[in-house]
GUVEXVEX-712469 format. One record per residue (C-alpha): x, y, z. Coordinates in Angstrom, 3 decimals, padded with zeros to 6 digits. Example, Ala and Ser with C-alpha at 12.3 -4.5 7.8 and 13.67 -1.06 7.14 Angstrom:
// residues 2
- 012.300, -004.500, 007.800 $
- 013.670, -001.060, 007.140 $
//
This chain:
// residues 111
- 067.917, -014.718, -017.717 $
- 064.459, -014.225, -016.281 $
- 062.463, -010.997, -016.612 $
- 060.282, -009.474, -013.905 $
- 057.652, -006.726, -014.256 $
- 056.762, -004.364, -011.420 $
- 053.006, -004.470, -010.899 $
- 052.991, -000.849, -009.733 $
- 054.927, 001.020, -012.435 $
- 055.721, -001.564, -015.155 $
- 059.513, -001.440, -014.715 $
- 061.230, -004.523, -016.206 $
- 064.025, -006.171, -014.227 $
- 066.423, -008.719, -015.749 $
- 067.712, -011.265, -013.245 $
- 067.131, -014.624, -011.641 $
- 065.128, -012.990, -008.839 $
- 063.214, -009.715, -008.599 $
- 064.993, -006.817, -006.881 $
- 064.281, -006.115, -003.221 $
- 062.719, -002.792, -004.262 $
- 061.757, -001.425, -007.652 $
- 064.455, 001.020, -008.781 $
- 061.805, 003.220, -010.395 $
- 058.955, 003.409, -007.868 $
- 060.301, 001.720, -004.731 $
- 057.665, -001.045, -004.644 $
- 058.713, -004.167, -002.691 $
- 059.761, -007.338, -004.512 $
- 056.347, -008.888, -003.826 $
- 054.941, -006.500, -006.433 $
- 057.036, -008.128, -009.188 $
- 055.711, -010.919, -011.393 $
- 057.850, -013.082, -013.620 $
- 057.202, -012.781, -017.347 $
- 056.255, -015.933, -019.231 $
- 059.048, -017.285, -021.421 $
- 057.275, -016.212, -024.620 $
- 056.703, -012.655, -023.342 $
- 060.314, -012.420, -022.144 $
- 061.596, -013.629, -025.528 $
- 059.448, -011.066, -027.372 $
- 060.716, -008.292, -025.124 $
- 064.344, -009.349, -025.583 $
- 063.903, -009.574, -029.362 $
- 062.390, -006.060, -029.412 $
- 065.118, -004.301, -027.460 $
- 067.493, -003.629, -030.402 $
- 064.701, -002.063, -032.456 $
- 063.497, -000.069, -029.456 $
- 067.003, 001.341, -029.005 $
- 067.067, 002.307, -032.688 $
- 063.719, 004.081, -032.329 $
- 065.013, 006.024, -029.330 $
- 068.168, 006.997, -031.218 $
- 066.184, 008.037, -034.305 $
- 063.921, 010.207, -032.140 $
- 066.977, 011.907, -030.602 $
- 068.541, 012.475, -034.026 $
- 065.342, 014.065, -035.315 $
- 065.474, 016.364, -032.292 $
- 068.939, 017.434, -033.464 $
- 067.625, 017.928, -037.029 $
- 064.821, 020.076, -035.598 $
- 067.353, 022.178, -033.695 $
- 069.572, 022.629, -036.771 $
- 066.618, 023.417, -039.031 $
- 065.354, 026.051, -036.608 $
- 068.806, 027.646, -036.531 $
- 068.881, 027.654, -040.322 $
- 065.415, 029.200, -040.498 $
- 066.500, 031.883, -038.034 $
- 069.649, 032.564, -040.083 $
- 067.466, 033.016, -043.210 $
- 070.370, 033.470, -045.624 $
- 068.303, 033.122, -048.775 $
- 065.079, 031.509, -050.082 $
- 066.859, 028.297, -051.125 $
- 068.374, 027.779, -047.687 $
- 065.097, 028.622, -045.994 $
- 063.282, 026.055, -048.139 $
- 065.776, 023.314, -047.203 $
- 065.575, 024.067, -043.491 $
- 061.781, 024.273, -043.484 $
- 061.577, 020.978, -045.367 $
- 063.961, 019.318, -042.894 $
- 061.982, 020.682, -039.958 $
- 058.707, 019.298, -041.300 $
- 060.140, 015.855, -042.046 $
- 061.890, 015.638, -038.677 $
- 058.629, 016.409, -036.893 $
- 056.784, 013.753, -038.915 $
- 059.462, 011.137, -038.187 $
- 059.419, 011.955, -034.465 $
- 055.640, 011.519, -034.426 $
- 055.924, 008.210, -036.283 $
- 058.548, 006.969, -033.807 $
- 056.351, 007.949, -030.836 $
- 053.412, 006.080, -032.355 $
- 055.553, 002.992, -032.960 $
- 056.887, 003.081, -029.397 $
- 053.305, 003.306, -028.099 $
- 052.451, 000.257, -030.234 $
- 055.446, -001.626, -028.834 $
- 054.361, -000.756, -025.296 $
- 050.801, -001.965, -025.961 $
- 052.108, -005.258, -027.408 $
- 054.554, -005.972, -024.575 $
- 057.609, -005.208, -026.699 $
- 059.008, -002.405, -024.527 $
- 060.933, -002.574, -021.298 $
//
């Protein structure tokens, strides 16, 4: 299946032809350019990892929420230490994921 990139917003469309209008920004189909086979293959290969990055980011958001609740509960110093540790690591992992996603975007591996 061919891949098309909107020249206005960067939206990627999978299909034999570009859409009549970009679903994201509304640009007409003339604004779409077909991706070269190599670029399309790289993008397709990257999609599973990209989905894992997105899921990991969401999970670290849940860890952050739980850690903050544990810190607020403040049962005892041991619990507080665990929750603070989890909060710090979750924030680091979220930052790492964001940086990796930015790298994927810059290398044409996102969309």
